[in-house]
Steps between C-alpha positions, in 0.01 A plus 500: 500500500280280714475136426149377437486322846596826672262704277226268629607538859492869471164497327364303801671713767436839335168463318299234675579482872469880545158493329360246734554163339546267788437140401845336515408239226397784257819686572712192444330435170550856382871477605527171306329525166708673230284776381751598237428186311144608445592849387750429225637712229626860561306535816685224699697767693170650631372149621530580871379857494183607689272514189313311249657438161353431154531162353377362155143546367441829673500334844715561812688326773364638830698704743674267758316655802165434317590137432594465867189666632268299292679180582501568875127569493436152377620362832682204337638229729628248267232249425262714292367472141529844345347647181688783331307714244753644266839319473653800332884483553481204721661689800201499718443130406846399627438688834176312542673168406741546779220542755230256417454143393355564148457806282244493216579805267294611217595762240300630190810577294669176408828667398539631858417172649743309287780724587417509875474113499837468343659711763313335782592148388876613458479601863394152600125562608297187461184598690368742248218411253416728200196583293450755230138625549299815580592575860170624613374147461763354730574126475177325579630137466751534779290686769477555779794730583626598844638826356443700183723793378389725218787703348272733285248771595124407486191708511346239736582169660450232221219260607686184383797575728274537798344176411827328465640620836489248775328542830729716719704593182656839430506709177696804426378711204533860385161657471423828328513667168761484222714758651524408864370236741463410862689184581235290666524194714207260491421228750238227444312382804173289501456583128523880565782735436634775713763748365752750617705762312882463502558838345509653147668346210534514120488199284443414132134424420350160562343419154228254449131416563511587870755779448539791270 
């Protein structure tokens, strides 16, 4: 049976690198963060498999490749202020905390955020800030953000998130219907946004005023 360290190393070498993840900082973070801590329960043995897994409250922890792909698309260098929409298990939050200066994470389900916060604090992260709120509204008081990541599928790009994105900032968000979406990368320049598709994906629905 593989140790957790070895399981993460294999996850990186077999799931991420062959599928095109290149950023060495992202690969290092994926090899470091203990995904099994965020899975818990009877599914711990599946923590490093190439698939999403269910967590509490009908939500999911994303497939490792999808976490790496979305994170790499944010182009994080280390000094950014990042907004995460959907704390969920806290795993993506931990990856972001490894790669940027400050993470502001919002979650509409307080029970999920409380549990995630306990795990993240037990792992020693001190650059994460938490708020329980409708994710489609972002976190207005702390704007602007160099990067925004949305971990739920939306029918369109929520207007408040565009407003809260800094000039030159990047946003990654799944856009589509409730069944499937296109992972979309947004870049803000001179107040305008450009977008590109990063491929198909499937996320739980983004609920709220600017979502479903």
